[in-house]
C-alpha positions in Angstrom: 1.6 39.0 -7.4 1.1 36.2 -9.0 4.7 35.7 -10.2 5.9 36.0 -6.2 3.2 33.1 -5.3 4.6 30.9 -8.4 7.8 31.1 -6.9 7.2 30.5 -3.6 5.3 27.4 -4.5 8.4 26.3 -6.7 10.9 27.2 -4.1 8.3 24.5 -1.6 8.3 22.1 -4.5 12.1 22.1 -4.8 12.5 21.7 -0.9 10.6 19.0 -0.8 11.8 17.2 -3.2 15.2 17.6 -1.5 14.3 17.0 2.2 12.6 13.5 0.2 15.9 13.0 -1.4 17.9 12.8 1.8 15.3 10.5 3.6 16.5 6.7 3.1 14.0 4.5 2.1 12.1 3.0 4.5 13.5 5.3 6.9 10.9 5.2 10.0 10.9 0.8 10.0 14.9 1.0 9.8 14.6 3.4 12.9 12.3 1.3 14.9 13.8 -1.8 14.1 17.6 -0.7 13.8 18.4 -1.9 10.6 21.5 -1.1 8.7 21.3 0.0 4.9 22.8 -3.5 4.2 19.6 -4.6 6.1 17.5 -2.5 4.0 19.0 -3.3 0.8 18.6 -7.2 1.5 15.0 -6.6 2.5 14.5 -4.7 -0.8 15.8 -7.3 -3.1 13.5 -9.5 -1.6 10.6 -7.3 -2.3 12.2 -6.9 -6.0 11.9 -10.8 -6.3 8.4 -11.0 -5.1 7.5 -7.8 -7.6 8.6 -10.0 -10.6 6.9 -13.5 -9.4 3.7 -11.2 -9.3 4.6 -9.7 -12.2 4.9 -12.7 -14.0 1.5 -14.2 -12.6 -0.7 -11.2 -13.9 1.5 -11.5 -17.1 0.2 -15.3 -17.4 -3.4 -13.2 -16.6 -3.0 -10.7 -19.3 -2.5 -13.5 -21.6 -5.2 -15.6 -20.6 -7.8 -13.0 -20.6 -6.4 -11.8 -24.3 -6.9 -15.3 -25.7 -10.8 -15.2 -23.7 -11.5 -11.4 -25.6 -10.3 -13.4 -28.6 -12.7 -16.0 -28.4 -15.6 -13.8 -27.1 -14.8 -11.4 -30.0 -14.8 -14.5 -32.8 -18.2 -15.5 -31.5 -16.5 -18.9 -30.8 -19.0 -21.5 -29.8 -16.0 -23.8 -27.6 -18.0 -23.4 -24.1 -15.2 -25.8 -22.9 -12.4 -23.6 -23.6 -14.1 -20.3 -22.6 -14.7 -22.0 -19.5 -11.5 -23.6 -19.0 -9.7 -20.1 -19.5 -12.4 -18.3 -16.9 -11.5 -20.9 -14.3 -7.9 -20.5 -14.9 -8.2 -16.2 -15.1 -9.8 -16.7 -11.6 -7.2 -19.2 -10.0 -4.4 -16.7 -10.9 -6.4 -13.8 -9.8 -6.3 -15.6 -6.3 -2.6 -16.0 -6.7 -1.8 -11.9 -6.1 -0.9 -10.0 -4.1 2.2 -12.7 -3.7 2.4 -13.4 -0.1 4.0 -15.3 2.9 6.8 -17.9 1.8 9.0 -17.7 0.2 9.3 -14.1 0.4 8.4 -13.9 4.1 11.3 -16.3 5.3 13.7 -14.4 3.3 13.3 -11.4 4.5 13.0 -12.4 8.6 16.1 -14.1 7.3 17.9 -10.7 6.9 17.0 -9.8 10.4 18.8 -10.4 13.8 16.6 -11.9 16.9 16.5 -9.1 18.7 15.1 -7.0 15.3 12.8 -10.0 15.1 11.4 -9.8 18.6 10.3 -6.1 17.7 7.4 -7.3 15.2 4.7 -7.9 17.3 4.8 -4.3 18.0 5.0 -3.3 14.6 1.6 -5.8 14.1 0.0 -4.0 17.0 0.5 -0.9 15.8 -1.2 -1.7 12.6 -4.1 -3.3 14.5 -4.7 0.0 16.8 -3.9 2.3 14.3 -7.7 3.2 13.1 -8.7 3.4 17.2 -5.5 5.6 17.5 -6.3 8.2 14.7 -10.0 7.8 15.6 -8.9 9.1 19.2 -6.6 11.7 17.8 -9.8 13.2 15.6 -12.3 13.3 18.7 -9.1 15.0 20.6 -8.8 12.2 23.4 -4.9 12.1 22.3 -1.9 14.3 20.5 -1.1 13.1 17.5 2.5 12.0 18.5 3.5 12.7 14.5 3.1 16.0 15.6 1.0 16.2 12.2 -1.3 18.9 11.5 -4.8 17.8 12.0 -7.6 19.6 10.4 -10.2 21.4 12.9 -13.1 19.3 13.3 -15.6 21.6 11.7 -13.5 21.7 8.5 -13.4 17.8 8.6 -16.9 17.3 9.9 -18.0 18.3 5.9 -16.4 15.8 4.0 -16.0 13.1 6.8 -18.3 10.6 7.7 -18.5 10.2 11.7 -15.4 7.4 13.0 -16.3 4.1 12.2 -19.9 5.0 10.5 -20.5 5.2 7.1 -21.7 7.9 5.1 -25.2 7.6 4.8 -26.3 8.3 0.7 -30.2 10.0 1.0 -31.9 8.4 -2.5 -32.9 11.5 -4.7 -36.4 11.7 -5.0 
């Protein structure tokens, strides 16, 4: 019985991997906007350039943090250098994640006018998504993706009330 269970779990795992391999990257946004494979590839290239820019910032931050750590470990009295490094590290932290220009402009240039006209609907979907999930949770609407939602009694023991925070009782 245990061997059969392991076999079934392994088969399901392989099936899930094969299904993911068949799905093109960004398939949902590509379908919604009507993106061609070349457009998806161009958008991925923009994302790679953005990630490389972020990586360069993180690398510079790491070098400055290493220098700061070295100064502090050596019990340095150079407060000016310590302060300068701390300010520089803080300024670098504010730069990530890299967003906006020039990457947004590059990405938008990949789209057609018709595709750009659909972007506000995606923004609206992001804004209303939390309310939509709460409405599904409260059985006010059906989930349009037909994803299995756990029954409320199973979820209520691990989830706070929608829109609220879990209350933590101090130990006595």
